[in-house]
C-alpha positions, 0 to 999 in steps of 0.5 A: 931823160931816161933813169934807172929804177931807183930802189932806196934800202934802209934799216931803222930803229923804232924811233927812226934812227939809222945808227947810234953814236957809238964807235961801232956800227949799230946792227939793225937787221937780222941775219936773215935780213942781211941775206935778203939785202945780199939777194937784192944786191945781186939783182941790181946793176949798181949800188950807190952810197953817199960819201958820208956813209963811205966815210963812216962805215968804210963798207965793201958793198959786195954780193957776199954769196958765191952762188949769187955771184956765179948766177950773175956771171952765168947770165953774162953780167959782172960778178959784182954790181957797179959801185957808185958814190957821190961826193961834192968835194971829192975829198975821200980816202983813197985807201977805203975798202970801197975802192979796192974790193968788188968790180967797177966803181964810179964817183960822181962829183962836181968839177972841183971835186973831180980835180980833188979826187984825181989828185988823191988817186981815187981808183974809180971812174970820176964823173964831174956833173958840173958846178953842183951835184945834179941827181937827174944828170947823174941818173941819166948818165948811169942809165945811158952811159953805164947801162944801169937799169936797176939802182939800189941806194943804201944811204945815207939819210941825206941821199934818201931824203934828196931822192925822195923829195925830188921825186926820183925814188921808185921804191922804198924798202924799209926794215924796222928793227925792234930797238930804240936809239933815243939819241938826237945826235944819231943819224936819222933816215929822213931829214926835213924836205918837201915830201909828197903830201899823200900816202905812198902805195904799199907794195909788201910787208914781210916778217923776217925773224924779229924785223919787219920789211915794208916796201912802198912806192911814191905816188905823187905826180911830177911838177914844174916840168920835171917828171917824177918816178911815180909818173912812170907807174901811173902811165904804165897803168894807163897802158895796162888799161889800154890792153883791156879795150874791146878790139876795133878796126876803126879806133885806137885802144887807149887807157887813162888815169886821173891822179891828184897832186898828192898821188890819190887816184881820182878815176880811170877809164879805157876806150869803148868801156861799158858797151859804149863803142865811141867813148874815149879813155880820158872821157870815160875817166873824167866822167867819173869825177865831180866837175866841182872837185877842187883836186882837178886843178892840180891833177894829172891825166895819164893817157897811153895815147896823146889826147885827141884834138878832133873827133867825129863821134862826140862834140868835144875832143879829149884835149878840150874835155881835159882843159874844161875840167881844169886839168893842166898837166898831161902825161902820155906815151906817144903822139897820135899818128895820122891813121884816122886824123891827119896832123892830129895835135892834141898836145898842141891844143893843150900847150896853147891853153897853158897845160903842161904835156910830158911824153914818156916815150919809153912807154910807147911800145907798150901803148902801141901794142894793142894798136899794132893792127892799125899801124901796119 
C-alpha cells in the first residue's frame, strides 16, 4: 500500500505541553516560526488535524502568505492544500471555520460517523473507513484517491501518538518554546504507547528567534508484516549503495543494509566492493557483523534486489546467508529477473524457512537504474 510522506508538526513548552488550560490558545511559536509553518503548509499536498484540535482551536488551517498561494497556483497546484480531519463519531460543528475557508476538505470517519456527519451537513467529502478508524487505509486513500504525496499533520497529541507508534510517521518537526506550563491537566504532545526503542535520526536543528526547531526521522523497521515509514528510508539507502557498485556486464549492482529492531544500523555493503569482483551486497554487509550478535535475530536486511537463491561464484547464496545469520525479515525493491538465473526465487527460499519478505515496489525504478544495461 502506498502512503504519502507523513510529516508531524508541533510546538511544545519545555515541559512537553501543547497548550495550557486557559480559555485562549497558548502561543508557543515565535512570529518567525509561524511564518516557517506557513512555508511548510505551502509545500505540502494536504494538512491534517484531529477532531479534538478542530473543536478546541477552531482553526482555518490556511496558507496565509499571498505569494506562497500564488506560487502554488503558478505551479498548477490548488491555491490551498487539501484540509483533512479525522473523527470517529462524525460529531463536528458544521459552522466551524475549518469547513468554510480555504480549498477542498475531507473528513475520514467510521461508518456510523459518516451517517452523523452527513446528517449535520458537514461541508466536506465524507469518507467512511469501516467500523473503526484505520490509519493505513486512510493514508492509502489520501495517496491513491486524493493524490497526496506529502501530508503535514498538525495535531493533536493523540494523532501524533498514533501515527508514531504505528510506524507511519516519516518525520517529526518539533519546536521547543522557552516557557513552562506545569499543569498536569494540560494537553501533552505524546501519550503512552509502544514507541521505537532506539534513537531517532536527527535531520536538522535550527534557532528561530527564541525557539528551536528540531527535525527527527524514526529509524525502527516495521514488524508483524506491516511496513513502517523507516523501511522506506533504509531501502532508499540500499538503492543509493547500489549506485556505488563498480559497473559489470555479468552481475547486478545491489546495495544492502542490516538494521536492528531498534533502528540501529549494524552494517551495509554493495556488490563488488573492496575489489572483490564476485561479492554480493548482502554477503558484504553480513560479513561485517559478529555472527554471535544477538541483534541479528530481530534485524531486517534491506536489499535493493531480492537476495539470490542460487549462485555460481560462492557456495552459499545470499538467501541462505541471511537465514544462517538468524535474520527473519527482508525488505527489497524488486524481484530478481531471469537475466542470469532462470526462475530465481530468493523470496521463496526465505519464506519457506519462515522469514518475512516485504517488497516495496515504489523503490523498484531506482533499484533498477544502475542495472538498465542488463535489462534491455
